[in-house]
N, CA, C and O atoms as a DFTB+ gen file, in Angstrom:
712 C
 N C O
     1  1     115.341      83.429     114.736
     2  2     115.460      84.619     115.633
     3  2     114.733      84.293     116.932
     4  3     113.554      83.944     116.880
     5  1     115.353      84.385     118.054
     6  2     114.681      84.164     119.130
     7  2     113.393      85.056     119.494
     8  3     112.814      85.870     118.775
     9  1     113.060      84.604     121.043
    10  2     111.850      85.389     121.251
    11  2     112.179      86.873     121.555
    12  3     111.272      87.681     121.357
    13  1     113.521      87.383     122.072
    14  2     113.716      88.512     122.688
    15  2     113.899      89.371     121.376
    16  3     113.398      90.485     121.225
    17  1     114.739      88.663     120.376
    18  2     114.891      89.223     119.260
    19  2     113.457      89.619     118.430
    20  3     113.147      90.777     118.148
    21  1     112.675      88.453     118.109
    22  2     111.447      88.686     117.686
    23  2     110.500      89.842     118.214
    24  3     109.919      90.639     117.478
    25  1     110.434      89.819     119.489
    26  2     109.667      90.861     120.427
    27  2     110.304      92.019     119.870
    28  3     109.533      92.694     119.188
    29  1     111.394      92.425     119.947
    30  2     111.996      94.198     119.786
    31  2     111.739      94.074     118.226
    32  3     111.021      94.965     117.773
    33  1     112.190      93.145     117.342
    34  2     111.864      93.833     115.990
    35  2     110.351      94.050     115.825
    36  3     110.106      94.913     114.982
    37  1     109.273      93.502     116.401
    38  2     108.167      94.128     116.408
    39  2     107.841      95.437     117.097
    40  3     107.095      96.316     116.663
    41  1     108.557      95.431     118.310
    42  2     108.583      96.743     119.164
    43  2     109.118      97.762     118.334
    44  3     108.458      98.800     118.363
    45  1     110.130      97.773     117.593
    46  2     110.708      98.692     116.745
    47  2     110.147      98.953     115.536
    48  3     110.640      99.866     114.874
    49  1     109.050      98.233     115.027
    50  2     108.129      98.364     113.964
    51  2     109.082      97.974     112.604
    52  3     109.063      98.671     111.589
    53  1     109.827      96.880     112.729
    54  2     110.721      96.577     111.813
    55  2     109.864      95.671     110.705
    56  3     108.860      95.175     111.215
    57  1     110.001      95.437     109.671
    58  2     109.571      94.635     108.666
    59  2     110.420      93.898     107.785
    60  3     111.423      94.603     107.674
    61  1     110.560      92.935     107.143
    62  2     111.122      92.169     106.224
    63  2     111.687      93.310     104.998
    64  3     110.963      94.035     104.315
    65  1     113.052      93.232     104.959
    66  2     113.992      92.479     105.153
    67  2     114.587      92.688     106.495
    68  3     115.019      91.710     107.105
    69  1     114.640      93.720     106.942
    70  2     114.908      93.769     108.523
    71  2     114.537      93.215     109.729
    72  3     113.392      92.965     110.106
    73  1     115.437      93.062     110.234
    74  2     114.835      92.355     111.747
    75  2     115.938      92.688     112.748
    76  3     116.977      93.128     112.255
    77  1     115.876      92.539     114.186
    78  2     116.751      92.506     115.397
    79  2     117.413      91.298     115.294
    80  3     116.696      90.298     115.276
    81  1     118.888      91.115     115.205
    82  2     119.406      89.792     115.298
    83  2     119.931      89.784     116.861
    84  3     120.015      88.680     117.398
    85  1     120.244      90.810     117.525
    86  2     120.783      90.602     118.747
    87  2     120.428      92.229     120.145
    88  3     120.340      93.450     120.020
    89  1     120.360      91.529     120.984
    90  2     120.023      93.032     122.112
    91  2     121.314      92.867     122.748
    92  3     121.960      91.823     122.662
    93  1     121.641      93.754     123.297
    94  2     122.939      93.742     124.391
    95  2     122.396      94.859     125.639
    96  3     122.178      96.059     125.472
    97  1     122.288      94.266     126.610
    98  2     122.204      95.475     127.520
    99  2     123.308      95.515     128.804
   100  3     123.808      94.651     129.524
   101  1     123.410      96.901     128.705
   102  2     124.449      97.067     129.972
   103  2     123.613      97.954     131.156
   104  3     123.149      99.066     130.903
   105  1     123.497      97.349     132.395
   106  2     122.909      97.770     133.293
   107  2     123.784      98.956     133.883
   108  3     123.233      99.977     134.295
   109  1     125.044      98.810     133.911
   110  2     126.035     100.010     134.471
   111  2     125.869     101.271     133.746
   112  3     125.821     102.421     134.183
   113  1     125.801     100.871     132.675
   114  2     125.555     102.294     131.592
   115  2     124.251     102.645     131.525
   116  3     124.067     103.814     131.187
   117  1     123.091     101.858     131.788
   118  2     121.809     101.914     131.680
   119  2     121.607     102.176     130.124
   120  3     121.127     103.171     129.582
   121  1     122.079     101.073     129.584
   122  2     121.701     101.361     127.894
   123  2     121.289     100.060     127.605
   124  3     121.568      99.135     128.367
   125  1     120.592      99.883     126.481
   126  2     120.366      98.677     125.582
   127  2     120.706      99.066     123.927
   128  3     120.425     100.133     123.380
   129  1     121.213      98.188     123.466
   130  2     121.889      98.187     122.137
   131  2     121.047      96.683     121.269
   132  3     121.071      95.515     121.659
   133  1     120.252      97.332     119.827
   134  2     119.625      96.530     118.999
   135  2     120.178      96.352     117.995
   136  3     119.933      97.157     117.096
   137  1     121.096      95.294     117.736
   138  2     121.702      95.079     116.212
   139  2     120.275      94.502     115.415
   140  3     119.420      93.720     115.829
   141  1     120.384      95.187     114.168
   142  2     119.285      95.290     113.318
   143  2     120.427      94.943     111.666
   144  3     121.442      95.486     111.231
   145  1     119.547      93.758     111.181
   146  2     120.225      93.444     110.033
   147  2     119.193      93.224     108.671
   148  3     117.973      93.238     108.835
   149  1     119.707      93.053     107.527
   150  2     118.666      93.009     106.740
   151  2     118.962      91.495     106.144
   152  3     120.095      91.033     106.272
   153  1     117.989      90.777     105.530
   154  2     118.168      89.129     105.366
   155  2     119.236      89.141     104.326
   156  3     119.134      90.101     103.562
   157  1     120.315      88.270     104.070
   158  2     121.275      87.850     103.272
   159  2     120.501      87.759     101.942
   160  3     119.375      87.262     101.967
   161  1     121.061      88.234     100.699
   162  2     120.570      88.080      99.922
   163  2     119.267      89.579      99.119
   164  3     118.928      89.816      97.959
   165  1     118.964      90.141     100.263
   166  2     118.024      91.141      99.870
   167  2     118.346      92.182      98.974
   168  3     119.407      92.804      99.029
   169  1     117.426      92.389      98.125
   170  2     117.917      93.674      96.897
   171  2     116.963      94.672      97.436
   172  3     115.950      94.531      98.121
   173  1     117.684      95.954      96.837
   174  2     116.902      96.950      97.426
   175  2     116.764      98.018      96.150
   176  3     117.480      97.963      95.150
   177  1     115.612      99.087      96.392
   178  2     115.710      99.849      94.946
   179  2     117.091     100.996      95.387
   180  3     117.698     101.209      96.436
   181  1     117.180     101.564      93.956
   182  2     118.351     102.307      93.718
   183  2     117.623     103.771      94.860
   184  3     116.431     104.075      94.905
   185  1     118.721     104.421      95.630
   186  2     118.341     105.463      96.163
   187  2     118.574     106.928      95.424
   188  3     118.158     107.944      95.981
   189  1     119.240     106.995      94.176
   190  2     119.106     107.716      93.521
   191  2     118.264     107.909      91.959
   192  3     117.908     108.961      91.429
   193  1     118.116     106.606      91.506
   194  2     116.832     106.929      90.529
   195  2     115.602     106.089      90.577
   196  3     114.693     106.151      89.749
   197  1     115.657     105.076      91.903
   198  2     114.665     104.411      92.146
   199  2     114.364     103.249      91.384
   200  3     113.226     102.786      91.299
   201  1     115.636     102.644      90.679
   202  2     115.255     101.563      89.664
   203  2     115.384     100.266      91.009
   204  3     116.253     100.203      91.879
   205  1     114.266      99.381      90.802
   206  2     114.323      98.500      91.667
   207  2     115.137      97.150      91.674
   208  3     115.891      96.991      90.714
   209  1     115.094      96.312      92.477
   210  2     115.832      95.191      92.614
   211  2     117.152      95.232      92.239
   212  3     117.558      94.599      91.265
   213  1     118.126      96.182      93.183
   214  2     119.692      96.288      92.860
   215  2     120.109      95.309      94.070
   216  3     119.517      95.174      95.141
   217  1     121.213      94.697      93.654
   218  2     121.998      94.006      94.894
   219  2     122.640      94.706      95.593
   220  3     122.786      95.840      95.139
   221  1     123.340      94.410      97.021
   222  2     123.828      95.155      97.693
   223  2     125.175      95.145      97.211
   224  3     125.654      94.155      96.659
   225  1     125.938      96.436      97.437
   226  2     127.165      96.296      96.793
   227  2     128.319      96.242      98.337
   228  3     129.348      95.576      98.450
   229  1     127.785      97.042      99.208
   230  2     128.495      96.925     100.472
   231  2     127.819      97.510     101.562
   232  3     126.716      97.968     101.266
   233  1     128.153      97.620     102.692
   234  2     127.562      98.151     103.926
   235  2     128.376      99.186     104.782
   236  3     129.599      99.082     104.879
   237  1     127.719     100.116     105.357
   238  2     128.387     100.866     106.259
   239  2     127.607     101.011     107.092
   240  3     126.393     101.118     106.916
   241  1     128.463     101.050     108.624
   242  2     128.093     100.800     110.047
   243  2     127.337     102.104     110.371
   244  3     127.871     103.185     110.123
   245  1     126.212     102.040     110.873
   246  2     125.661     103.274     111.550
   247  2     125.009     103.120     112.765
   248  3     124.672     102.000     113.151
   249  1     124.772     104.235     113.476
   250  2     124.121     103.914     114.812
   251  2     123.410     105.211     114.980
   252  3     123.787     106.360     114.751
   253  1     122.363     104.773     115.407
   254  2     121.012     105.885     115.758
   255  2     120.782     105.638     117.289
   256  3     121.076     104.588     117.859
   257  1     120.229     106.715     117.872
   258  2     119.790     106.941     119.314
   259  2     118.103     106.779     119.069
   260  3     117.542     107.553     118.293
   261  1     117.477     105.907     119.657
   262  2     116.102     105.513     119.652
   263  2     115.484     106.054     120.957
   264  3     116.234     106.519     121.815
   265  1     114.056     106.011     121.158
   266  2     113.574     106.192     122.403
   267  2     113.776     105.260     123.506
   268  3     113.707     104.041     123.345
   269  1     114.027     105.825     124.635
   270  2     114.460     104.960     125.968
   271  2     113.384     103.892     125.874
   272  3     112.275     103.947     125.342
   273  1     114.022     102.852     126.561
   274  2     112.983     101.629     126.804
   275  2     113.185     101.557     128.581
   276  3     114.157     101.062     129.152
   277  1     111.994     102.187     129.234
   278  2     111.987     102.746     130.341
   279  2     113.176     103.611     130.776
   280  3     113.113     104.749     130.310
   281  1     114.269     103.363     131.565
   282  2     114.991     104.165     132.132
   283  2     116.368     104.332     131.381
   284  3     117.225     105.165     131.676
   285  1     116.445     103.357     130.311
   286  2     117.564     103.032     129.423
   287  2     117.403     103.525     128.088
   288  3     116.427     103.497     127.339
   289  1     118.621     104.007     127.935
   290  2     118.862     104.684     126.541
   291  2     119.044     103.581     125.968
   292  3     119.427     102.539     126.499
   293  1     118.591     103.886     124.081
   294  2     118.219     102.433     123.488
   295  2     119.135     103.122     122.363
   296  3     119.257     104.345     122.290
   297  1     119.794     102.181     121.456
   298  2     120.461     102.593     120.402
   299  2     120.225     101.374     119.209
   300  3     120.194     100.185     119.526
   301  1     120.082     101.790     117.960
   302  2     119.995     100.938     116.921
   303  2     121.318     100.891     116.133
   304  3     121.840     101.877     115.613
   305  1     121.768      99.715     116.105
   306  2     123.232      99.434     115.198
   307  2     122.795      98.806     114.034
   308  3     122.068      97.816     114.113
   309  1     123.172      99.289     112.902
   310  2     122.853      98.527     111.448
   311  2     123.932      98.743     110.486
   312  3     124.522      99.823     110.487
   313  1     124.253      97.785     109.640
   314  2     125.278      98.018     108.610
   315  2     124.338      98.058     107.537
   316  3     123.706      97.109     107.071
   317  1     124.316      99.203     107.209
   318  2     123.373      99.514     106.175
   319  2     123.645      99.879     104.658
   320  3     124.149     100.919     104.233
   321  1     123.187      98.761     103.924
   322  2     123.335      98.381     102.529
   323  2     123.638      99.797     101.586
   324  3     123.029     100.849     101.784
   325  1     124.524      99.649     100.696
   326  2     124.713     100.425      99.649
   327  2     124.789      99.369      98.288
   328  3     125.529      98.415      98.047
   329  1     123.642     100.014      97.505
   330  2     123.795      99.669      96.212
   331  2     124.280     100.411      94.955
   332  3     124.084     101.619      94.826
   333  1     125.000      99.576      93.911
   334  2     125.477     100.152      92.860
   335  2     124.698      99.664      91.766
   336  3     124.628      98.508      91.348
   337  1     123.971     100.963      91.251
   338  2     122.968     100.814      90.583
   339  2     123.049     100.665      88.872
   340  3     123.427     101.569      88.127
   341  1     122.660      99.479      88.491
   342  2     122.811      99.015      86.949
   343  2     122.334      99.799      85.926
   344  3     122.613      99.640      84.738
   345  1     121.399     100.901      86.526
   346  2     120.481     101.568      85.806
   347  2     121.510     103.027      85.401
   348  3     121.960     103.392      84.314
   349  1     121.630     103.626      86.772
   350  2     122.051     104.955      86.520
   351  2     123.346     105.091      86.914
   352  3     123.950     106.160      87.011
   353  1     123.925     103.603      87.224
   354  2     125.405     103.611      87.605
   355  2     126.038     104.298      88.901
   356  3     127.234     104.247      89.191
   357  1     125.067     104.933      89.614
   358  2     125.629     105.637      90.853
   359  2     125.471     104.565      91.863
   360  3     124.778     103.559      91.710
   361  1     126.306     104.925      93.110
   362  2     126.327     103.943      94.141
   363  2     125.942     104.688      95.475
   364  3     126.663     105.612      95.853
   365  1     124.965     104.366      96.114
   366  2     124.267     105.074      96.955
   367  2     123.624     104.154      98.293
   368  3     122.969     103.145      98.033
   369  1     123.837     104.538      99.627
   370  2     123.217     104.159     100.651
   371  2     121.706     103.977     100.654
   372  3     121.082     104.991     100.340
   373  1     121.080     103.035     100.905
   374  2     119.789     102.851     101.123
   375  2     119.368     103.455     102.498
   376  3     119.941     103.492     103.587
   377  1     117.955     103.996     101.984
   378  2     117.451     104.523     103.400
   379  2     116.798     103.545     104.222
   380  3     116.005     102.701     103.804
   381  1     117.197     103.712     105.507
   382  2     116.569     102.527     106.357
   383  2     114.981     103.257     106.871
   384  3     114.695     104.449     106.980
   385  1     114.333     102.324     107.062
   386  2     112.841     102.661     107.524
   387  2     112.596     103.313     108.929
   388  3     111.510     103.790     109.260
   389  1     113.895     103.283     109.853
   390  2     113.441     103.938     111.099
   391  2     114.010     105.125     111.428
   392  3     113.941     105.632     112.547
   393  1     114.675     105.668     110.317
   394  2     115.504     106.938     110.543
   395  2     115.649     107.900     109.335
   396  3     115.806     107.437     108.205
   397  1     115.602     109.131     109.544
   398  2     116.018     110.096     108.249
   399  2     117.219     109.700     107.995
   400  3     117.882     109.142     108.869
   401  1     117.740     109.940     106.649
   402  2     118.968     109.877     106.098
   403  2     119.679     111.291     106.902
   404  3     119.075     112.364     106.924
   405  1     120.931     111.119     107.494
   406  2     121.591     111.895     107.986
   407  2     121.551     112.430     109.525
   408  3     122.217     113.249     110.158
   409  1     120.294     111.453     109.867
   410  2     120.164     112.017     111.446
   411  2     120.731     110.650     112.159
   412  3     120.849     109.511     111.709
   413  1     121.043     111.222     113.483
   414  2     121.671     110.127     114.628
   415  2     120.624     109.650     115.075
   416  3     120.750     108.744     115.899
   417  1     119.305     110.073     114.706
   418  2     118.478     109.447     115.978
   419  2     117.119     108.937     114.887
   420  3     116.799     109.431     113.806
   421  1     116.544     107.863     115.580
   422  2     115.169     107.449     115.037
   423  2     114.169     108.472     114.819
   424  3     113.984     109.557     115.371
   425  1     113.409     107.709     113.636
   426  2     112.329     109.045     113.620
   427  2     111.346     109.131     114.766
   428  3     110.674     110.122     115.053
   429  1     111.350     107.840     115.446
   430  2     110.395     108.421     116.748
   431  2     110.909     109.092     117.602
   432  3     110.170     109.804     118.282
   433  1     112.271     109.089     117.838
   434  2     113.137     109.845     118.729
   435  2     112.778     111.478     118.243
   436  3     112.367     112.353     119.005
   437  1     113.042     111.631     116.799
   438  2     112.711     112.903     116.430
   439  2     111.339     113.324     116.602
   440  3     111.100     114.517     116.791
   441  1     110.399     112.449     116.555
   442  2     108.962     112.824     117.136
   443  2     108.953     113.388     118.155
   444  3     108.741     114.593     118.291
   445  1     109.196     112.553     119.071
   446  2     109.476     112.874     120.496
   447  2     110.004     114.393     121.087
   448  3     109.449     115.123     121.908
   449  1     111.206     114.569     120.397
   450  2     111.822     115.599     120.741
   451  2     110.939     116.834     120.188
   452  3     110.969     117.900     120.804
   453  1     110.080     116.674     118.914
   454  2     109.347     117.969     118.245
   455  2     108.260     118.111     119.373
   456  3     108.083     119.239     119.834
   457  1     107.528     117.075     119.849
   458  2     106.434     117.303     120.750
   459  2     106.971     117.975     121.996
   460  3     106.471     118.980     122.502
   461  1     108.117     117.280     122.479
   462  2     108.533     118.080     123.956
   463  2     108.603     119.774     123.616
   464  3     107.865     120.681     124.001
   465  1     109.813     119.792     122.729
   466  2     110.149     121.407     122.615
   467  2     108.961     122.508     122.103
   468  3     109.142     123.725     122.117
   469  1     107.520     121.746     121.580
   470  2     106.817     122.525     121.607
   471  2     106.207     123.051     122.947
   472  3     105.509     124.064     122.980
   473  1     106.527     122.268     124.106
   474  2     106.233     122.572     125.333
   475  2     107.431     122.970     126.338
   476  3     107.107     123.495     127.403
   477  1     108.471     122.803     126.128
   478  2     109.509     123.180     126.616
   479  2     110.668     123.760     125.845
   480  3     110.768     123.536     124.638
   481  1     111.654     124.585     126.572
   482  2     112.903     125.164     125.687
   483  2     113.733     123.896     125.295
   484  3     113.624     122.866     125.961
   485  1     114.710     123.989     124.016
   486  2     115.333     122.887     123.883
   487  2     116.459     122.601     124.710
   488  3     116.861     121.437     124.715
   489  1     117.066     123.494     125.443
   490  2     117.851     123.186     126.412
   491  2     117.276     122.330     127.700
   492  3     117.962     121.588     128.403
   493  1     116.225     122.528     127.818
   494  2     115.676     121.694     128.852
   495  2     115.205     120.067     128.435
   496  3     115.187     119.043     129.118
   497  1     114.895     120.283     127.229
   498  2     114.604     118.974     126.409
   499  2     116.015     117.911     126.569
   500  3     116.204     116.802     127.069
   501  1     116.932     119.013     125.788
   502  2     118.342     118.348     125.822
   503  2     118.907     117.683     127.262
   504  3     119.490     116.603     127.355
   505  1     118.679     118.335     128.039
   506  2     119.134     118.031     129.376
   507  2     118.457     116.949     129.974
   508  3     119.058     116.242     130.784
   509  1     116.963     116.672     129.597
   510  2     116.511     115.493     130.093
   511  2     116.564     114.342     129.358
   512  3     116.250     113.255     129.842
   513  1     117.011     114.515     127.994
   514  2     117.047     113.167     126.918
   515  2     118.665     112.835     127.232
   516  3     119.075     111.742     126.840
   517  1     119.529     113.665     127.871
   518  2     120.831     113.464     128.010
   519  2     121.588     113.796     126.427
   520  3     122.462     113.025     126.032
   521  1     121.238     114.805     125.717
   522  2     121.505     114.916     124.108
   523  2     122.081     116.210     124.160
   524  3     121.589     117.056     124.908
   525  1     123.248     116.510     123.324
   526  2     123.483     117.926     123.211
   527  2     122.535     118.590     122.514
   528  3     121.887     118.039     121.624
   529  1     122.367     119.898     122.880
   530  2     121.105     120.732     122.495
   531  2     121.534     121.206     121.008
   532  3     120.653     121.648     120.271
   533  1     122.822     121.126     120.569
   534  2     123.052     121.375     119.032
   535  2     122.490     120.493     118.429
   536  3     121.814     120.902     117.485
   537  1     122.493     119.146     118.635
   538  2     121.904     118.027     117.630
   539  2     120.507     118.202     117.633
   540  3     119.960     118.162     116.531
   541  1     119.730     118.407     118.746
   542  2     118.319     118.827     118.740
   543  2     118.252     120.069     117.638
   544  3     117.565     119.975     116.621
   545  1     118.922     121.060     117.906
   546  2     118.426     122.353     116.976
   547  2     118.600     121.959     115.677
   548  3     117.922     122.596     114.870
   549  1     119.640     120.690     115.019
   550  2     119.720     120.358     113.637
   551  2     118.572     119.427     113.300
   552  3     118.325     119.194     112.117
   553  1     117.781     118.824     114.375
   554  2     116.518     118.119     114.066
   555  2     115.473     119.183     113.957
   556  3     114.738     119.079     112.975
   557  1     115.258     120.192     114.772
   558  2     114.357     121.265     114.684
   559  2     114.596     122.178     113.253
   560  3     113.576     122.558     112.679
   561  1     115.611     122.451     112.808
   562  2     115.818     123.100     111.724
   563  2     115.414     122.231     110.571
   564  3     114.770     122.779     109.677
   565  1     115.721     120.853     110.449
   566  2     115.423     120.214     109.376
   567  2     113.946     120.410     109.073
   568  3     113.476     120.735     107.983
   569  1     113.160     120.119     110.405
   570  2     111.592     119.972     109.945
   571  2     111.220     121.444     109.998
   572  3     110.165     121.723     109.428
   573  1     111.777     122.278     110.481
   574  2     111.254     123.729     110.284
   575  2     111.260     124.075     108.885
   576  3     110.224     124.397     108.303
   577  1     112.564     124.014     108.232
   578  2     112.769     124.280     107.158
   579  2     111.628     123.187     105.964
   580  3     111.090     123.538     104.913
   581  1     111.603     122.337     106.405
   582  2     110.798     121.276     105.525
   583  2     109.583     121.943     105.336
   584  3     109.112     122.133     104.214
   585  1     108.856     122.444     106.753
   586  2     107.571     123.002     106.605
   587  2     107.497     124.346     105.892
   588  3     106.572     124.632     105.131
   589  1     108.550     125.187     106.185
   590  2     108.417     126.262     105.485
   591  2     108.335     125.985     103.874
   592  3     107.519     126.460     103.084
   593  1     109.208     125.253     103.664
   594  2     109.023     124.944     101.890
   595  2     107.712     124.390     101.445
   596  3     107.287     124.520     100.297
   597  1     107.180     123.854     102.268
   598  2     105.488     123.421     102.080
   599  2     104.562     124.394     102.134
   600  3     103.433     124.151     101.706
   601  1     104.900     125.762     102.711
   602  2     104.067     126.624     102.823
   603  2     103.796     127.635     101.789
   604  3     104.751     128.229     101.288
   605  1     102.616     127.886     101.428
   606  2     102.135     128.710     100.168
   607  2     101.706     129.676     100.630
   608  3     100.823     129.661     101.488
   609  1     102.318     130.886     100.090
   610  2     101.857     132.422     100.457
   611  2     101.280     133.226      99.122
   612  3     101.110     134.443      99.047
   613  1     101.067     132.413      98.270
   614  2     100.662     132.948      96.997
   615  2      99.140     133.713      96.733
   616  3      98.823     134.478      95.822
   617  1      98.285     133.177      97.948
   618  2      97.025     134.233      97.811
   619  2      97.333     135.259      98.842
   620  3      96.370     135.985      99.085
   621  1      98.522     135.541      99.578
   622  2      98.575     136.479     100.575
   623  2      98.826     138.124      99.576
   624  3      99.824     138.436      98.927
   625  1      97.593     138.891      99.761
   626  2      97.882     140.152      99.158
   627  2      98.275     141.237     100.064
   628  3      98.755     142.295      99.658
   629  1      98.008     140.885     101.624
   630  2      98.595     142.221     102.364
   631  2      99.034     141.845     103.518
   632  3      98.820     140.743     104.024
   633  1      99.852     142.994     104.129
   634  2     100.567     142.602     105.334
   635  2     100.522     143.438     106.332
   636  3     100.877     144.583     106.052
   637  1     100.119     143.185     107.677
   638  2     100.068     143.913     108.752
   639  2     101.214     144.544     109.343
   640  3     102.147     143.741     109.366
   641  1     101.523     145.677     109.839
   642  2     102.637     146.359     110.456
   643  2     102.203     146.607     111.995
   644  3     101.152     147.155     112.328
   645  1     103.219     146.096     112.901
   646  2     103.198     146.753     114.107
   647  2     103.093     147.979     114.323
   648  3     104.227     148.434     114.177
   649  1     102.453     148.719     114.564
   650  2     102.507     150.484     114.667
   651  2     103.489     151.152     115.681
   652  3     103.913     152.306     115.629
   653  1     103.824     149.989     116.812
   654  2     104.117     150.201     118.082
   655  2     105.692     150.047     117.611
   656  3     106.536     150.896     117.898
   657  1     105.937     149.031     116.964
   658  2     107.692     148.655     116.808
   659  2     107.769     150.098     115.880
   660  3     108.525     150.958     116.332
   661  1     107.064     150.406     114.661
   662  2     107.577     151.484     113.986
   663  2     107.703     152.961     114.790
   664  3     108.596     153.762     114.514
   665  1     106.660     153.214     115.847
   666  2     107.015     154.345     116.796
   667  2     108.751     154.342     117.510
   668  3     109.458     155.257     117.933
   669  1     108.968     152.830     117.379
   670  2     110.245     152.790     118.403
   671  2     111.570     152.692     117.167
   672  3     112.676     152.188     117.364
   673  1     111.161     153.223     116.087
   674  2     112.354     153.384     115.470
   675  2     112.718     152.138     113.988
   676  3     113.645     152.202     113.180
   677  1     111.588     151.088     114.083
   678  2     112.015     149.917     113.529
   679  2     111.343     150.592     111.891
   680  3     110.277     151.198     111.777
   681  1     112.225     150.299     110.875
   682  2     111.903     150.580     109.447
   683  2     111.217     149.533     108.688
   684  3     111.949     148.548     108.595
   685  1     110.180     149.390     108.159
   686  2     109.658     148.504     107.444
   687  2     109.196     148.912     106.119
   688  3     108.245     148.335     105.592
   689  1     109.847     149.927     105.520
   690  2     109.426     150.499     104.529
   691  2     110.054     150.100     103.075
   692  3     109.801     150.737     102.052
   693  1     111.088     148.715     103.133
   694  2     111.836     148.297     102.236
   695  2     110.693     147.468     101.610
   696  3     110.060     146.650     102.277
   697  1     110.512     147.649     100.630
   698  2     109.482     146.808      99.695
   699  2     110.128     145.290      99.551
   700  3     111.317     145.214      99.241
   701  1     109.503     144.296      99.731
   702  2     109.919     142.949      99.510
   703  2     108.748     142.320      98.769
   704  3     107.570     142.495      99.080
   705  1     109.123     141.674      97.897
   706  2     108.120     140.800      96.917
   707  2     107.903     139.389      97.781
   708  3     108.795     138.708      98.288
   709  1     106.451     139.141      97.806
   710  2     106.287     138.068      98.457
   711  2     105.790     137.057      97.543
   712  3     105.554     135.920      97.949
């Protein structure tokens, strides 16, 4: 591993068996691309049952958008391992440490998006980051749903009703179990 790949391995927060193996810079497109690989012979836990020490069955090429490096868009490219579990007999893709499963963005990119949309409209954030707003809405939907799933309303015993809305014809009389 050369000095630049070592630097970017550290900058991306990667730990063994993962490391940056190549960095490609395109000044014309203002993009930087990081190739991330796992060490040959690495073994991973089964993503289905958690059985440790499973050998790699095959890989799938994936790309994630990462936080910009200065004014350059950054992308992580990786061949993600899949394991065929000897315990549960399922074959599944190993989760990568830099991204949520099924997301096209790194976790740091998603955290940045969430911080921005707390202060700005989603469309403005999408335009600023040069990303489709539909992709950002999917990120937000994931985290909002996740937060709502963790909410506990078991101690709620009463609800307040907006009387002004009721005078405008809104009907809140349907009983709903909380």
